C-alpha positions in Angstrom: 0.0 0.0 0.0 1.4 3.5 -0.9 2.9 5.5 1.8 2.2 9.3 2.2 4.0 11.9 4.2 1.9 14.8 5.3 2.3 18.2 7.0 -1.0 19.6 8.4 -2.5 22.1 10.8 -4.6 20.8 13.8 -7.8 22.5 15.0 -5.9 24.3 17.7 -3.5 25.8 15.1 -0.5 23.5 15.9 1.4 22.2 12.8 2.0 18.5 12.9 3.5 16.0 10.4 3.5 12.3 10.0 3.0 9.3 7.7 0.0 7.3 6.7 -1.0 4.5 4.3 -3.7 4.8 1.7 -4.6 3.3 -1.7 -4.8 6.7 -3.3 -4.3 10.4 -2.6 -8.0 10.9 -2.4 -8.3 8.3 0.4 -5.2 9.9 2.1 -7.0 13.3 2.1 -10.1 11.7 3.5 -8.1 10.2 6.4 -6.7 13.7 7.2 -10.2 15.1 7.1 -11.4 12.4 9.5 -8.6 13.4 11.9 -9.6 17.1 11.6 -6.3 18.0 10.0 -5.9 20.7 7.4 -3.2 19.6 5.0 -0.3 21.9 4.1 1.4 19.3 2.0 0.8 15.7 1.1 3.7 13.7 -0.6 3.5 10.2 -1.9 6.7 8.2 -1.5 9.2 9.4 -4.0 7.5 12.8 -4.7 9.5 16.0 -4.3 6.8 18.7 -4.4 3.5 19.0 -2.5 0.2 18.1 -4.1 -3.0 18.2 -2.2 -5.8 18.6 -4.7 -7.9 15.7 -5.7 -10.6 17.7 -7.5 -10.7 18.5 -11.2 -9.8 22.2 -11.7 -10.8 24.6 -14.4 -8.0 25.8 -16.7 -7.8 29.2 -15.2 -9.5 32.0 -13.2 -13.3 31.9 -13.3 -15.6 34.8 -14.1 -18.4 35.3 -11.7 -21.5 37.5 -11.9 -22.4 40.0 -9.1 -25.1 37.7 -7.9 -22.7 34.7 -7.7 -20.2 36.7 -5.7 -23.0 37.7 -3.3 -24.2 34.1 -3.0 -20.7 32.8 -2.4 -20.0 35.5 0.3 -23.3 34.7 2.1 -22.7 30.9 2.0 -19.1 31.3 3.2 -20.1 33.6 6.0 -22.9 31.3 7.2 -20.7 28.2 7.1 -17.9 29.9 9.0 -20.4 31.3 11.5 -21.7 27.8 12.0 -18.3 26.7 13.3 -16.7 25.2 10.2 -13.1 25.9 9.4 -12.3 27.6 6.1 -11.2 24.5 4.2 -14.3 22.6 5.4 -16.6 25.5 4.4 -15.1 25.6 1.0 -15.5 21.9 0.6 -19.2 22.2 1.4 -19.6 24.7 -1.5 -17.4 22.5 -3.7 -19.5 19.4 -3.1 -22.7 21.0 -4.3 -24.0 19.3 -7.5 -23.6 20.9 -10.9 -20.6 22.5 -12.7 -21.4 26.1 -11.7 -18.7 28.8 -11.6 -19.1 28.9 -7.8 -18.1 25.2 -7.5 -15.0 25.8 -9.7 -14.0 28.8 -7.6 -14.4 26.8 -4.4 -12.2 24.0 -5.9 -9.5 26.5 -6.8 -9.7 28.3 -3.4 -9.7 25.0 -1.4 -6.6 23.8 -3.3 -4.7 26.9 -2.5 -5.9 27.1 1.1 -4.8 23.6 1.7 -1.4 24.5 0.4 -1.1 27.3 3.0 -2.1 30.3 0.8 -4.2 33.0 2.6 -7.8 33.3 1.4 -7.3 36.9 0.3 -4.5 35.9 -2.1 -6.4 32.8 -3.2 -9.4 34.9 -4.1 -7.4 37.1 -6.4 -6.0 34.0 -8.2 -9.3 32.1 -8.4 -11.4 34.8 -9.9 -10.7 38.4 -11.0 -14.4 39.1 -10.4 -13.8 39.5 -6.7 -11.8 42.7 -7.3 -9.2 44.5 -5.3 -11.7 45.9 -2.7 -13.1 42.5 -1.9 -9.7 40.8 -1.5 -8.2 43.6 0.6 -11.2 43.6 2.9 -10.8 39.8 3.4 -7.1 40.4 4.0 -8.0 42.9 6.7 -10.4 40.3 8.2 -7.7 37.7 8.3 -5.2 40.1 9.9 -7.7 41.2 12.6 -9.2 37.7 13.2 -12.6 39.1 12.2 -13.2 37.4 8.9 -16.9 36.7 9.5 -17.8 40.4 10.4 -15.8 41.5 7.3 -17.7 39.1 5.1 -21.0 40.3 6.6 -20.0 43.9 5.8 -19.2 42.8 2.3 -22.6 41.2 2.0 -24.2 44.6 3.0 -22.1 46.4 0.4 -22.8 43.9 -2.3 -26.5 44.1 -1.5 -26.4 47.9 -1.7 -24.7 47.7 -5.1 -27.2 45.1 -6.3 -30.1 47.3 -5.2 -28.6 50.3 -6.9 -28.2 48.3 -10.1 -31.8 47.1 -9.9 -33.1 50.6 -9.3 -31.2 52.0 -12.2 -32.4 49.2 -14.5 -36.0 49.6 -13.4 -35.9 53.3 -13.8 -34.5 53.1 -17.3 -36.9 50.5 -18.7 -39.5 53.1 -19.8 -37.0 55.7 -20.9 -35.2 53.0 -22.9 -38.4 52.1 -24.7 -39.1 55.8 -25.4 -35.5 56.2 -26.7 -35.7 53.2 -29.0 -39.1 54.4 -30.4 -37.6 57.9 -30.8 -34.5 56.7 -32.6 -36.6 54.5 -35.0 -38.8 57.5 -35.7 -35.8 59.7 -36.4 -34.3 57.0 -38.7 -37.5 56.8 -40.7 -37.8 60.5 -41.0 -34.1 60.9 -42.1 -33.9 57.9 -44.5 -37.4 57.8 -46.0 -39.2 61.1 -45.7 -36.4 63.6 -45.9 -35.0 62.4 -49.3 -38.6 62.7 -50.7 -39.0 66.2 -49.4 -35.6 67.1 -50.9 -36.9 66.0 -54.3 -40.1 67.9 -53.8 -38.3 71.1 -53.0 -36.2 70.9 -56.1 -39.2 70.3 -58.3 -41.2 73.1 -56.8 -38.1 75.3 -56.4 -39.2 76.1 -52.8 -36.7 77.7 -50.4 -35.7 75.1 -47.9 -35.9 76.3 -44.2 -32.6 76.4 -42.3 -33.6 73.6 -39.9 -34.5 71.3 -42.8 -31.2 72.1 -44.6 -29.4 71.1 -41.4 -31.2 67.7 -41.3 -30.7 67.0 -45.0 -27.0 68.0 -44.8 -26.5 65.8 -41.7 -28.2 62.9 -43.4 -26.0 63.2 -46.5 -22.8 63.6 -44.4 -23.7 60.4 -42.4 -24.4 58.5 -45.6 -20.9 59.3 -46.8 -18.9 59.1 -43.6 -20.7 56.6 -41.4 -17.9 54.1 -41.4 -15.5 56.8 -40.3 -17.9 57.9 -37.6 -18.2 54.3 -36.2 -14.5 53.7 -36.4 -13.7 57.1 -34.8 -16.2 56.5 -32.0 -14.8 53.0 -31.3 -11.3 54.2 -31.5 -12.0 57.2 -29.2 -13.7 54.9 -26.7 -10.7 52.5 -26.7 -8.2 55.3 -26.2 -10.2 56.7 -23.3 -10.6 53.3 -21.6 -6.9 52.6 -22.1 -5.8 56.0 -20.8 -8.1 55.9 -17.7 -7.2 52.4 -16.6 -3.5 52.9 -15.7 -1.2 55.5 -14.3 -1.9 59.2 -14.3 -4.9 58.7 -16.6 -6.7 56.6 -14.0 -5.9 59.2 -11.2 -7.2 62.0 -13.5 -10.4 60.1 -14.3 -11.1 59.1 -10.7 -10.7 62.8 -9.7 -13.0 63.9 -12.4 -15.7 61.4 -11.4 -16.0 63.2 -8.0 -16.8 66.5 -9.8 -19.4 65.2 -12.4 -22.7 67.1 -11.8 -25.3 64.9 -10.2 -23.0 61.9 -10.0 -20.0 63.4 -8.2 -21.8 63.8 -4.8 -23.0 60.1 -5.1 -19.4 59.0 -5.6 -18.3 61.2 -2.7 -21.0 59.9 -0.3 -20.1 56.3 -1.3 -16.5 56.9 -0.4 -17.4 58.6 3.0 -19.7 55.6 3.9 -17.1 53.0 2.9 -14.3 54.8 4.5 -16.2 55.1 7.8 -17.5 51.6 7.9 -14.1 50.0 6.9 -12.0 52.0 9.3 -14.5 51.5 12.1 -14.5 47.8 11.6 -10.7 47.5 11.5 -10.3 49.6 14.6 -13.0 47.7 16.4 -11.2 44.4 15.7 -8.0 45.6 17.3 -6.1 47.0 14.3 -4.0 50.1 15.2 -5.2 53.3 13.5 -2.1 53.7 11.3 -2.3 50.1 10.0 -6.1 50.4 9.7 -5.7 53.6 7.5 -3.2 51.8 5.2 -5.6 48.8 4.8 -8.4 51.2 4.1 -6.3 52.9 1.4 -5.7 49.5 -0.2 -9.5 48.8 -0.1 -10.3 52.1 -1.8 -10.9 51.6 -5.6 -10.6 55.3 -6.4 -6.8 55.9 -6.9 -7.2 59.6 -6.3 -8.8 59.0 -2.9 -6.4 56.2 -2.2 -3.5 58.7 -2.4 -5.3 61.0 -0.1 -5.7 58.3 2.5 -2.0 57.3 2.2 -1.1 60.9 2.9 -3.4 60.9 5.9 -1.7 57.7 7.2 1.7 59.5 6.9 0.4 62.4 9.0 -1.1 60.0 11.6 2.3 58.2 11.7 4.0 61.5 12.4 1.7 62.1 15.4 -1.2 63.9 13.9 -4.8 63.1 15.0 -7.1 61.5 12.5 -9.4 64.6 12.5 -6.5 66.9 11.7 -5.3 64.6 9.0 -8.7 64.6 7.4 -9.0 68.4 7.6 -5.5 68.8 6.0 -6.6 66.5 3.1 -9.3 68.9 2.2 -11.5 66.1 0.9 -13.8 65.4 3.9 -16.9 67.5 4.9 -16.7 69.5 8.1 -19.4 67.4 9.7 -17.5 64.2 9.2 -14.3 65.8 10.6 -16.2 67.1 13.7 -17.8 63.7 14.4 -14.3 62.0 14.2 -12.8 64.8 16.4 -15.4 64.2 19.1 -14.8 60.5 18.9 -11.1 60.9 19.4 -11.6 63.2 22.4 -14.0 60.8 24.0 -11.9 57.7 23.2 -14.7 56.1 21.1 -13.4 56.6 17.6 -14.9 53.3 16.3 -18.5 54.4 17.2 -17.9 57.9 15.9 -16.7 56.6 12.5 -19.8 54.3 12.4 -22.2 57.2 13.1 -20.5 59.3 10.4 -20.6 56.4 7.9 -24.3 55.7 8.6 -25.2 59.4 8.1 -23.5 59.6 4.7 -25.0 56.2 3.7 -28.4 57.7 4.4 -27.5 60.7 2.3 -26.2 58.4 -0.4 -29.6 56.6 -0.5 -31.4 60.0 -0.6 -29.3 61.2 -3.5 -29.7 57.9 -5.4 -33.5 58.2 -5.0 -33.5 61.7 -6.3 -31.2 60.9 -9.2 -33.4 57.9 -10.2 -36.5 60.2 -10.1 -34.7 62.6 -12.5 -33.4 60.1 -15.1 -36.8 59.2 -16.6 -38.1 62.7 -17.3 -34.6 63.8 -18.5 -34.4 61.0 -21.1 -38.0 61.5 -22.2 -37.5 65.3 -22.5 -34.3 64.7 -24.6 -36.1 62.3 -27.0 -39.1 64.6 -27.2 -36.9 67.5 -28.2 -35.1 65.5 -30.9 -38.3 64.1 -32.3 -40.1 67.4 -32.0 -37.3 69.2 -33.8 -37.4 66.8 -36.7 -41.2 66.8 -36.8 -41.3 70.6 -36.8 -38.8 70.8 -39.6 -40.7 68.3 -41.7 -44.1 69.8 -41.1 -43.0 73.4 -41.6 -41.2 72.4 -44.9 -44.3 70.6 -46.2 -46.5 73.6 -45.4 -44.0 75.9 -47.2 -44.1 73.6 -50.2 -47.9 73.5 -50.3 -48.1 77.2 -49.9 -45.7 77.6 -52.8 -47.8 75.3 -55.0 -51.0 77.2 -54.2 -49.3 80.5 -55.0 -48.5 79.3 -58.5 
């Protein structure tokens, strides 16, 4: 019977090693599971590198939808909260029937965890869909020993984003229908009716109104240059996306996002809420303020704001209070700074940050509700103006042509 040498972690955290006999690696792993040992390495006699996975793996990182990430986070938090260790919790998800993306991710994660890789690093390798914010928050939970509360906070954040996406989609259904109908109407006017009117004007020698000449000229220009327009638009979009994904371009775009009318305050309130909740959670779990600020910076997706938090961390490292560092950054509202200052004076910074985050989360929801209420009439008004301009141009031109024929 084959011999295996293992190195594993016991339930109390002690690392142990030993030998066992099993007909296959799968049976050897089952023996370790029955002994409540989490393998770090498992070597068959004659092997020189660790191998612990017995599950078929996908060829690479798996793409997950937002709903799948939310489901995975809820399941993992519930299983860990029920008392299972991380490897055992991942195995429960892995053993579910079907070949879903979640099962493949669980297989990849479990393999890496059994090899001693931290969950935060394993997440980044298993699926890019988790993102930097998610992985950094998990790393903070591992560092503070509060992985379950961090996962619960991620569930709240993912639910918030899902609700926001659902609200946006629902509010855009009717405007999208109106827009499609408007665009079809414009296309029919421009491609069918306007050329006939152009012939009518030449036959009757009627003076063409300025707005109609603009429409006809625009139609003729698009008929000639539409490939260049499409290519130019696609090329411009690609250049913009490339420039704003890396380096100074990303910092510039992240800074501009905070100043966009209507949307800028939403981005700002989202940051205030995330900053307060994240920092409060880290401090509440025993992480020193300086380290908590640096972890919060890593968890901030906006590179412009990330640099600001790093500068704040440097100031705190030099002996400054958090409230003073926030004030010097010139990126936090006075109310937020005042709440934090009171919390520092009373020795209850965690609670103060939580109160500030809750306030700006409520303001975020109010702004989102107001924005959603404005989107529908704005889109409808825009389409109405476009269709109305074309209809006015066509009708006024037809009336001019009829008047000209009557005069003759």
